[in-house]
C-alpha positions in Angstrom: -0.1 -0.1 0.1 1.2 3.5 -1.2 1.3 6.0 1.8 0.7 3.5 4.5 2.0 5.9 7.4 -0.3 8.5 6.3 -3.1 5.8 6.1 -2.1 4.4 9.5 -2.5 8.1 11.3 -5.8 9.0 9.3 -7.6 5.9 11.4 -5.8 7.2 14.1 -6.8 10.4 14.5 -10.3 9.6 12.9 -10.7 7.5 16.2 -9.1 10.1 18.5 -11.3 12.8 16.6 -14.4 10.5 17.6 -13.7 10.5 21.6 -13.1 13.4 21.8 -16.3 14.5 20.3 -17.8 12.1 22.5 -16.4 14.5 25.1 -18.0 17.3 23.8 -14.8 19.3 21.8 -15.8 20.5 18.4 -13.4 18.7 16.0 -11.3 19.0 12.7 -8.3 16.5 11.0 -6.2 18.3 8.3 -3.5 16.7 6.7 -0.8 19.3 6.9 0.1 22.3 8.9 -0.9 24.7 5.8 -4.4 22.8 5.9 -5.0 23.5 9.8 -4.2 27.2 9.1 -7.2 27.6 6.1 -9.6 25.7 8.5 -8.9 28.6 11.7 -9.4 30.8 9.0 -12.1 29.8 6.9 -14.1 27.4 8.9 -13.5 27.5 12.1 -13.6 31.4 12.7 -16.2 33.2 10.7 -19.4 31.5 12.3 -18.1 33.0 16.0 -18.0 36.5 14.7 -14.5 37.1 16.2 -13.3 40.6 17.4 -10.3 39.8 19.8 -7.8 37.4 20.0 -4.7 36.2 21.9 -2.7 32.9 22.7 -0.4 31.0 24.4 2.9 29.3 24.4 3.0 27.2 21.8 5.4 26.1 18.6 2.4 24.2 16.9 0.4 27.1 16.6 3.3 29.2 15.4 4.0 26.6 12.9 1.0 26.7 11.1 2.2 30.2 10.2 -1.8 30.5 11.9 0.6 33.0 14.1 1.2 35.3 11.4 -2.2 35.4 10.0 -3.4 37.1 13.1 -0.6 38.9 14.8 -1.2 42.2 12.1 -4.6 41.8 11.3 -6.9 44.6 11.9 -9.6 42.9 11.5 -9.5 41.9 15.3 -8.3 43.3 18.1 -4.9 41.5 18.9 -3.6 40.6 22.6 0.1 39.8 21.5 1.9 38.1 24.6 4.4 37.0 22.3 6.0 40.7 21.6 9.4 40.7 23.1 9.8 44.4 23.3 7.3 44.6 26.0 8.8 44.5 29.7 8.4 41.4 32.0 5.4 43.7 34.2 3.7 44.5 30.5 3.4 40.7 29.3 1.4 40.0 32.6 -0.8 42.1 32.1 -1.7 41.4 29.1 -1.9 37.4 29.9 -4.5 38.7 32.2 -6.2 40.8 29.3 -5.8 37.4 27.2 -8.9 35.6 29.4 -11.1 37.7 28.2 -10.9 37.1 24.6 -13.1 36.0 21.6 -10.6 33.2 20.8 -7.5 32.0 23.2 -5.3 30.3 20.1 -2.9 27.2 21.8 -1.8 24.1 21.6 -1.6 21.2 24.5 1.2 19.1 25.6 -0.3 15.4 24.9 -4.5 13.7 23.9 -5.1 10.9 24.9 -6.2 8.2 23.1 -9.7 8.6 25.5 -10.0 11.5 23.9 -8.3 13.6 27.5 -6.1 16.8 27.1 -3.0 16.8 29.7 -0.9 20.1 30.1 1.6 21.4 32.1 2.0 24.7 32.5 5.4 26.8 33.6 2.9 30.1 34.8 -0.8 29.2 34.2 -2.1 31.7 31.8 -2.1 29.3 29.2 -3.9 26.0 30.6 -6.3 28.8 32.6 -7.8 30.0 29.7 -8.3 26.1 28.4 -10.2 25.8 31.1 -12.6 29.1 31.5 -12.8 32.6 30.3 -12.0 33.4 26.5 -15.4 32.6 24.6 -13.8 30.3 22.6 -10.5 28.1 22.4 -9.0 27.0 19.9 -6.1 23.9 19.7 -3.5 23.1 17.2 -1.9 19.6 17.9 0.2 17.2 16.0 -0.2 13.7 16.1 2.5 13.8 18.0 1.3 14.2 20.7 -0.9 11.9 21.0 -0.6 9.5 23.5 -2.3 6.1 25.0 -3.1 7.3 28.7 -3.0 9.8 30.9 0.0 8.1 32.5 1.8 7.9 29.3 1.0 11.3 28.3 2.3 12.7 31.7 5.6 10.9 30.9 6.2 12.4 27.7 5.6 15.8 28.9 7.9 15.4 31.9 10.6 13.4 29.9 10.6 15.2 26.5 8.6 18.8 25.9 9.6 19.8 29.3 13.1 18.9 28.6 12.9 20.3 25.2 11.0 23.4 26.0 13.6 24.3 28.4 17.0 23.7 25.4 14.6 26.5 23.6 14.0 29.0 26.2 17.4 28.1 27.4 16.3 28.0 30.7 18.8 27.2 33.1 17.3 23.5 34.9 18.4 20.1 35.5 16.5 19.1 32.7 18.5 20.7 30.0 21.2 19.3 30.7 20.6 15.7 31.1 17.7 15.7 28.9 14.9 14.4 31.4 13.2 15.7 34.6 15.1 16.0 37.3 12.0 16.8 39.7 13.8 20.2 40.3 13.4 23.2 42.3 15.3 25.9 39.9 13.4 29.3 39.8 13.7 28.7 36.0 11.2 25.6 36.7 8.6 26.1 34.0 6.5 22.4 35.1 4.2 23.9 38.2 0.1 23.7 36.9 -0.9 20.3 35.7 -4.5 20.0 33.9 -6.4 17.3 32.4 -9.8 18.3 30.5 -11.4 15.5 30.5 -14.8 17.0 28.6 -15.4 20.8 27.1 -17.5 22.6 29.2 -19.5 24.3 27.4 -20.1 21.7 24.7 -17.9 22.7 21.6 -16.0 25.9 23.7 -12.9 23.8 23.3 -11.7 23.7 19.3 -9.6 20.9 18.5 -8.0 20.8 15.0 -5.4 17.7 14.6 -2.7 17.5 12.4 -1.5 15.0 10.9 1.9 15.5 11.0 4.5 16.3 13.8 4.4 19.9 15.3 6.0 21.4 18.6 7.2 19.2 21.4 
């Protein structure tokens, strides 16, 4: 069979999509990062009447090109929490304001095969927005984020996603040096807030695009 790997992932993503929908998430499947951006801009956002938008840290979100499509868009009030020209105090205030937007975009650290989201956050603004605040949440999720269960998801996050993210951010943590979690007390520790999202409340508030590519950490 040609394209057997993509066919495998289409089947896997279809099964995860069904389980997420059973848990009251709105779910779309995209064959590529570019298609995910198209679904976000042309399928998901127009019916929502989005007037304000913001985001949390997510390599997957940036990789699709959606970040660049939104950040200077004159059609929305954009709260850009990635603006490196701002002071830490200014960024903190923007993160607080971002909890009240019409649409908050980010990723998830892991999604289980039975349709639950697992996340670990440093500051908490990303997981807070997923849980409550913004009218709608959009998560961009690469196929590499799929894990068998919650234990698998937590292991993946602590021993792969977190160390790699610390390396990317030049954090002075033990995991950035040795590549696996050391359960540290470093001032640069990014592992502070766990959340497990079993279902979307209200139904459909959290929208997910599953992407048939590896995205992010």
